[in-house]
Residue frames relative to the residue before (quaternion, step in Angstrom):
aa qw qx qy qz dx dy dz
X 1.0000 0.0000 0.0000 0.0000 0.00 0.00 0.00
X 0.2127 -0.7933 0.5621 0.0973 3.58 -0.88 0.99
X 0.4842 0.6736 -0.4420 0.3413 3.58 1.25 -0.11
X 0.1867 -0.7801 0.5919 0.0787 3.57 -0.89 1.01
X 0.3270 -0.7581 0.5326 0.1863 3.56 -0.59 1.14
X 0.0441 0.7692 -0.6349 0.0574 3.53 -1.05 0.88
X 0.1265 -0.8388 0.5287 0.0298 3.57 -0.25 1.28
X 0.3845 0.7442 -0.4803 0.2600 3.61 1.22 0.06
X 0.6699 0.4761 -0.3308 0.4638 3.65 0.84 -0.80
X 0.6279 0.5305 -0.3376 0.4587 3.60 1.09 -0.67
X 0.6576 0.5099 -0.3124 0.4583 3.57 0.94 -0.87
X 0.6392 0.5244 -0.3317 0.4542 3.58 1.05 -0.69
X 0.7558 0.3369 -0.1860 0.5297 3.60 1.15 -0.56
X 0.3578 0.7802 -0.4643 0.2183 3.58 1.27 0.14
X 0.6112 0.5535 -0.3601 0.4363 3.60 1.07 -0.66
X 0.6266 0.5233 -0.3381 0.4683 3.59 1.10 -0.68
X 0.6426 0.5196 -0.3238 0.4607 3.58 1.00 -0.78
X 0.6488 0.5042 -0.3161 0.4742 3.58 1.00 -0.80
X 0.6250 0.5248 -0.3373 0.4692 3.57 1.05 -0.72
X 0.6536 0.5043 -0.3037 0.4755 3.57 0.99 -0.83
X 0.6208 0.5336 -0.3319 0.4688 3.57 1.08 -0.73
X 0.6537 0.5102 -0.3055 0.4680 3.56 0.97 -0.85
X 0.6303 0.5244 -0.3329 0.4657 3.57 1.02 -0.76
X 0.6374 0.5286 -0.3258 0.4563 3.59 1.00 -0.80
X 0.6439 0.5083 -0.3175 0.4757 3.58 1.01 -0.81
X 0.6382 0.5263 -0.3216 0.4608 3.57 1.01 -0.81
X 0.6614 0.5074 -0.3071 0.4591 3.59 0.89 -0.92
X 0.6609 0.5065 -0.3061 0.4614 3.57 0.97 -0.87
X 0.6654 0.5079 -0.3110 0.4501 3.59 0.92 -0.88
X 0.6685 0.4818 -0.3033 0.4784 3.60 0.91 -0.88
X 0.6412 0.5293 -0.3206 0.4537 3.57 0.99 -0.84
X 0.6612 0.4992 -0.3091 0.4669 3.58 1.00 -0.82
X 0.6562 0.5181 -0.3234 0.4432 3.61 0.90 -0.85
X 0.6908 0.4423 -0.2803 0.4987 3.58 0.85 -0.93
X 0.6275 0.5425 -0.3308 0.4501 3.58 1.05 -0.76
X 0.6126 0.5434 -0.3475 0.4568 3.60 1.07 -0.69
X 0.6485 0.5068 -0.3198 0.4694 3.58 0.97 -0.84
X 0.6652 0.4890 -0.3014 0.4770 3.57 0.91 -0.94
X 0.6763 0.5114 -0.2972 0.4390 3.57 0.86 -0.96
X 0.6550 0.5095 -0.3159 0.4599 3.57 0.99 -0.81
X 0.6532 0.5039 -0.3141 0.4699 3.58 0.96 -0.85
X 0.6620 0.4973 -0.3056 0.4702 3.58 0.97 -0.86
X 0.6344 0.5364 -0.3326 0.4463 3.60 0.98 -0.82
X 0.6699 0.4670 -0.2940 0.4967 3.59 0.96 -0.83
X 0.6462 0.5379 -0.3230 0.4345 3.56 1.00 -0.83
X 0.6738 0.4921 -0.2994 0.4628 3.58 1.04 -0.74
X 0.6433 0.4663 -0.3298 0.5099 3.58 1.29 -0.07
X 0.4345 0.7173 -0.4401 0.3207 3.56 1.33 0.04
X 0.5134 -0.6290 0.4912 0.3155 3.54 -1.28 0.40
X 0.5698 0.5911 -0.3804 0.4256 3.59 1.27 -0.18
X 0.3587 -0.7721 0.4876 0.1936 3.57 -0.35 1.23
X 0.6497 0.5071 -0.3510 0.4444 3.69 0.87 -0.75
X 0.6384 0.5192 -0.3296 0.4629 3.58 1.02 -0.77
X 0.6503 0.5091 -0.3209 0.4636 3.57 0.92 -0.86
X 0.6551 0.5181 -0.3162 0.4499 3.58 0.98 -0.81
X 0.6484 0.5157 -0.3167 0.4619 3.60 0.93 -0.90
X 0.6851 0.4766 -0.2867 0.4703 3.58 0.90 -0.89
X 0.6063 0.5393 -0.3521 0.4665 3.59 1.08 -0.66
X 0.6403 0.5159 -0.3219 0.4693 3.59 0.98 -0.85
X 0.6371 0.5294 -0.3273 0.4547 3.59 0.95 -0.85
X 0.6903 0.4863 -0.2883 0.4515 3.58 0.77 -1.03
X 0.7092 0.4635 -0.2763 0.4537 3.58 0.78 -0.98
X 0.6361 0.5300 -0.3336 0.4508 3.58 1.04 -0.73
X 0.7016 0.4666 -0.2761 0.4625 3.57 0.80 -1.01
X 0.6849 0.4970 -0.2975 0.4421 3.59 0.90 -0.86
X 0.7482 0.3819 -0.2193 0.4962 3.60 1.14 -0.46
X 0.6040 0.5037 -0.3775 0.4887 3.58 1.24 0.39
X 0.5050 -0.6275 0.4823 0.3445 3.62 -0.96 0.70
X 0.5166 -0.6635 0.4357 0.3211 3.57 -0.90 0.86
X 0.5944 0.5660 -0.3759 0.4302 3.61 1.08 -0.59
X 0.6234 0.5268 -0.3301 0.4742 3.58 1.05 -0.75
X 0.6508 0.5116 -0.3119 0.4662 3.59 0.98 -0.85
X 0.6196 0.5416 -0.3395 0.4556 3.59 1.03 -0.77
X 0.6787 0.4793 -0.2891 0.4755 3.58 0.89 -0.91
X 0.6363 0.5380 -0.3362 0.4389 3.58 0.99 -0.82
X 0.6959 0.4640 -0.2844 0.4685 3.59 0.86 -0.95
X 0.7322 0.4515 -0.2560 0.4410 3.58 0.83 -0.98
X 0.7822 0.3061 -0.1662 0.5166 3.58 0.92 -0.88
X 0.6949 0.5097 -0.2815 0.4219 3.58 1.07 -0.69
X 0.6566 0.5378 -0.3306 0.4127 3.59 0.87 -0.87
X 0.6243 0.5225 -0.3694 0.4482 3.66 0.94 -0.63
X 0.6077 0.5480 -0.3594 0.4486 3.59 1.11 -0.57
X 0.6819 0.4444 -0.2734 0.5126 3.59 1.26 -0.44
X 0.6181 -0.5808 0.3335 0.4116 3.58 1.27 0.17
X 0.5452 0.5899 -0.4125 0.4297 3.61 1.24 0.28
X 0.0382 0.8472 -0.5224 0.0890 3.56 -0.16 1.32
X 0.5188 0.6971 -0.3985 0.2934 3.61 1.22 -0.13
X 0.6426 0.5200 -0.3293 0.4564 3.61 1.23 -0.11
X 0.2603 -0.7166 0.6159 0.1985 3.56 -0.95 0.85
X 0.7403 -0.4340 0.2555 0.4454 3.58 -1.25 0.08
X 0.6503 0.5032 -0.3318 0.4624 3.61 1.00 -0.69
X 0.6611 0.5033 -0.3042 0.4660 3.57 0.93 -0.87
X 0.6548 0.5078 -0.3213 0.4584 3.58 0.97 -0.80
X 0.6456 0.5054 -0.3279 0.4693 3.59 1.04 -0.70
X 0.6385 0.5129 -0.3285 0.4705 3.59 0.96 -0.82
X 0.6304 0.5265 -0.3316 0.4641 3.59 0.99 -0.81
X 0.6662 0.5010 -0.2995 0.4642 3.57 0.90 -0.93
X 0.6710 0.4986 -0.2971 0.4613 3.56 0.88 -0.96
X 0.6540 0.5163 -0.3126 0.4562 3.60 1.02 -0.78
X 0.6539 0.4979 -0.3083 0.4790 3.57 0.96 -0.85
X 0.6481 0.5189 -0.3038 0.4673 3.55 1.01 -0.86
X 0.6786 0.4746 -0.2875 0.4812 3.58 0.91 -0.92
X 0.6314 0.5659 -0.3345 0.4114 3.58 0.98 -0.81
X 0.6351 0.5340 -0.3327 0.4481 3.57 1.03 -0.76
X 0.6947 0.4537 -0.2755 0.4854 3.58 0.92 -0.87
X 0.6804 0.4967 -0.2983 0.4488 3.58 0.91 -0.88
X 0.5680 0.5906 -0.3957 0.4148 3.60 1.11 -0.52
X 0.6612 0.4850 -0.3030 0.4857 3.57 1.05 -0.75
X 0.6110 0.5401 -0.3406 0.4679 3.57 1.10 -0.70
X 0.7010 0.4599 -0.2688 0.4742 3.57 0.86 -0.98
X 0.6294 0.5298 -0.3464 0.4507 3.59 0.99 -0.74
X 0.6446 0.4995 -0.3133 0.4866 3.56 1.03 -0.77
X 0.6537 0.5208 -0.3121 0.4517 3.57 1.01 -0.84
X 0.6509 0.5170 -0.3174 0.4564 3.57 0.98 -0.83
X 0.6919 0.4655 -0.2828 0.4738 3.57 0.99 -0.80
X 0.6550 0.5246 -0.3113 0.4459 3.60 1.24 -0.32
X 0.4928 0.6654 -0.4365 0.3520 3.59 1.23 -0.17
X 0.4776 -0.6787 0.4701 0.3003 3.63 -0.73 0.98
X 0.5357 -0.6531 0.4344 0.3127 3.57 -0.91 0.94
X 0.6092 0.5890 -0.3598 0.3905 3.57 1.05 -0.71
X 0.5894 0.5672 -0.3790 0.4326 3.60 1.12 -0.51
X 0.6832 0.4702 -0.2796 0.4836 3.56 0.91 -0.94
X 0.6447 0.5189 -0.3248 0.4578 3.59 0.97 -0.81
X 0.6394 0.5151 -0.3275 0.4675 3.57 1.01 -0.75
X 0.6397 0.5191 -0.3255 0.4641 3.58 1.03 -0.77
X 0.6387 0.5066 -0.3226 0.4810 3.57 1.04 -0.73
X 0.6515 0.5514 -0.3145 0.4154 3.56 0.97 -0.88
X 0.7258 0.3997 -0.2525 0.4997 3.60 1.04 -0.65
X 0.6128 -0.6376 0.3085 0.3504 3.56 1.29 0.36
X 0.3580 0.7332 -0.5095 0.2733 3.60 1.11 0.45
X 0.4461 -0.6753 0.5210 0.2711 3.54 -1.03 0.81
X 0.7069 -0.4748 0.2944 0.4339 3.61 -1.20 0.40
X 0.6915 0.4595 -0.3004 0.4694 3.62 0.84 -0.88
X 0.6281 0.5258 -0.3358 0.4651 3.58 1.13 -0.62
X 0.6207 0.5315 -0.3440 0.4625 3.57 1.05 -0.70
X 0.6564 0.4962 -0.3115 0.4753 3.56 1.01 -0.79
X 0.7013 0.4953 -0.2733 0.4339 3.56 0.90 -0.97
X 0.8165 0.3099 -0.1339 0.4683 3.57 0.79 -0.99
X 0.7659 0.3328 -0.1876 0.5172 3.60 1.17 -0.38
X 0.7588 0.4247 -0.2400 0.4316 3.57 0.47 -1.24
X 0.7261 0.4526 -0.2699 0.4417 3.60 0.67 -1.06
X 0.6599 0.4938 -0.3457 0.4486 3.67 0.81 -0.76
X 0.6676 0.4858 -0.3046 0.4748 3.58 0.96 -0.87
X 0.6460 0.5313 -0.3236 0.4424 3.58 0.96 -0.86
X 0.6734 0.4871 -0.3081 0.4631 3.61 0.92 -0.84
X 0.6181 0.5207 -0.3575 0.4680 3.58 1.06 -0.57
X 0.6484 0.5164 -0.3181 0.4601 3.58 0.99 -0.79
X 0.7708 0.3872 -0.1848 0.4710 3.57 0.90 -0.96
X 0.3786 0.7641 -0.4673 0.2332 3.61 1.22 -0.04
X 0.6538 0.4951 -0.3497 0.4529 3.69 0.82 -0.74
X 0.6580 0.4986 -0.3114 0.4706 3.59 1.00 -0.80
X 0.6227 0.5289 -0.3403 0.4655 3.60 1.04 -0.70
X 0.6318 0.5308 -0.3274 0.4604 3.56 1.01 -0.80
X 0.6609 0.4983 -0.3054 0.4708 3.59 0.92 -0.87
X 0.6522 0.5164 -0.3181 0.4548 3.58 1.00 -0.78
X 0.6179 0.5361 -0.3542 0.4532 3.60 1.03 -0.68
X 0.6622 0.4916 -0.3095 0.4733 3.59 0.90 -0.87
X 0.6499 0.5175 -0.3135 0.4600 3.56 0.97 -0.84
X 0.6637 0.4943 -0.3082 0.4692 3.59 0.95 -0.84
X 0.6143 0.5410 -0.3558 0.4509 3.58 1.02 -0.72
X 0.6684 0.4791 -0.3087 0.4779 3.60 0.92 -0.82
X 0.6404 0.5344 -0.3240 0.4466 3.59 1.08 -0.70
X 0.5556 0.6130 -0.4091 0.3849 3.61 1.14 -0.39
X 0.5111 0.6363 -0.4280 0.3882 3.60 1.21 -0.26
X 0.6118 0.5641 -0.3444 0.4346 3.58 1.20 -0.50
X 0.4972 0.6514 -0.4303 0.3786 3.59 1.25 -0.21
X 0.5315 0.6288 -0.4029 0.3997 3.59 1.22 -0.39
X 0.5772 0.6123 -0.3748 0.3890 3.58 1.17 -0.54
X 0.7587 0.2659 -0.1824 0.5661 3.60 1.17 -0.46
X 0.6030 -0.6479 0.3189 0.3391 3.57 1.16 0.83
X 0.3358 0.6819 -0.5651 0.3209 3.58 0.94 0.85
X 0.3952 -0.7853 0.4253 0.2151 3.62 -0.58 1.10
X 0.1947 0.7513 -0.5996 0.1953 3.56 0.54 1.16
X 0.8069 -0.3468 0.1730 0.4458 3.57 -1.31 0.01
X 0.6737 0.4982 -0.3157 0.4452 3.61 0.82 -0.88
X 0.6553 0.5048 -0.3112 0.4679 3.59 0.97 -0.84
X 0.6503 0.5069 -0.3121 0.4719 3.59 0.95 -0.89
X 0.6518 0.5176 -0.3160 0.4554 3.58 0.95 -0.87
X 0.6387 0.5228 -0.3250 0.4617 3.57 0.99 -0.79
X 0.6429 0.5114 -0.3212 0.4711 3.58 1.04 -0.75
X 0.6514 0.5084 -0.3161 0.4661 3.58 0.94 -0.89
X 0.6349 0.5323 -0.3203 0.4593 3.55 1.00 -0.85
X 0.6825 0.4913 -0.2898 0.4570 3.58 0.94 -0.90
X 0.7117 0.4661 -0.2592 0.4572 3.58 1.05 -0.76
X 0.7875 0.3310 -0.1581 0.4953 3.59 1.05 -0.72
X 0.3057 -0.7762 0.4873 0.2583 3.59 1.26 -0.41
X 0.4701 0.6280 -0.4712 0.4032 3.60 1.17 0.60
X 0.1592 -0.8501 0.4971 0.0698 3.55 0.35 1.31
X 0.7154 0.4612 -0.2627 0.4543 3.57 0.66 -1.11
X 0.6823 0.5003 -0.2972 0.4425 3.56 0.87 -0.95
X 0.6513 0.5338 -0.3183 0.4354 3.58 0.96 -0.89
X 0.7659 0.3837 -0.2161 0.4686 3.54 0.66 -1.11
X 0.5861 0.5514 -0.3751 0.4601 3.59 1.14 -0.47
X 0.6573 0.4993 -0.3092 0.4723 3.59 0.96 -0.83
X 0.6509 0.5047 -0.3192 0.4688 3.59 0.95 -0.84
X 0.6419 0.5270 -0.3264 0.4514 3.59 0.97 -0.81
X 0.6504 0.5058 -0.3144 0.4715 3.58 0.99 -0.86
X 0.6467 0.5197 -0.3251 0.4538 3.59 0.95 -0.83
X 0.6446 0.4993 -0.3174 0.4842 3.60 0.98 -0.83
X 0.6712 0.5168 -0.3020 0.4372 3.56 0.87 -0.97
X 0.6820 0.4839 -0.2881 0.4666 3.58 0.83 -0.98
X 0.6627 0.5085 -0.3098 0.4541 3.58 0.95 -0.86
X 0.6629 0.5000 -0.3120 0.4616 3.60 0.91 -0.86
X 0.6542 0.4909 -0.3147 0.4817 3.57 0.99 -0.80
X 0.6335 0.5316 -0.3285 0.4563 3.58 1.05 -0.74
X 0.6448 0.5030 -0.3133 0.4827 3.57 0.98 -0.85
X 0.6601 0.5145 -0.3093 0.4516 3.58 0.91 -0.93
X 0.6498 0.5168 -0.3159 0.4592 3.59 0.97 -0.86
X 0.6690 0.4981 -0.2984 0.4640 3.56 0.93 -0.92
X 0.6977 0.4737 -0.2797 0.4588 3.57 0.88 -0.92
X 0.5924 0.5469 -0.3765 0.4563 3.61 1.11 -0.50
X 0.6305 0.5170 -0.3312 0.4749 3.57 1.06 -0.68
X 0.6371 0.5120 -0.3203 0.4789 3.56 1.04 -0.78
X 0.6404 0.5326 -0.3225 0.4497 3.57 0.99 -0.86
X 0.6650 0.5050 -0.3148 0.4513 3.58 0.90 -0.89
X 0.6798 0.4880 -0.2866 0.4666 3.55 1.15 -0.62
X 0.8409 0.2360 -0.0757 0.4811 3.58 0.86 -0.94
X 0.6616 0.5416 -0.3330 0.3976 3.62 1.02 -0.60
X 0.5390 0.5559 -0.4343 0.4602 3.55 0.81 1.07
X 0.3333 -0.7249 0.5643 0.2119 3.56 -0.91 0.90
X 0.0770 -0.8194 0.5679 0.0104 3.55 -0.62 1.11
């Protein structure tokens, strides 16, 4: 091998890479939070007695889950302006796409979690006189989130890795910054090796933190 590694250009731009990494974490966190709201509403909607509503939500879930997320990113960012929707900048359009994408997957997670709640919990809530909204607030939702916590953790890591696709619409997250550094310095191996290590360390860090949270909360007591 004649390739000579030189990490000096990477070290000079390392603060930019860390900034891009932080932006990716922010996008993933916002996408997960909004996706949880969408997923929860869809999960409840698919349990509705209204057949048309269930059908519409089924179409949404199946369509989003079977489309590549990159295609969805292009559709929202380039397609919506063709329909006269101009109020979204590139970051907002990506967050919207990521939230819709996460919501489709999380709806199935939440629907499974809701169906896994032991009947005795709901019966006990009825026995002590809790109203329907109180049963949802104090019994069903807390238990459901404990059941689905491992799946939520996996979805957060997956969404964080998906933020690398934001580079396709010039959002300056880690992949986009790395591509710029590579183009400016011609240090191909060093640029992408450093980005890979940053992704790897961050994903392992998130997984380690979330495993601790799971051990603390992902148990029905």
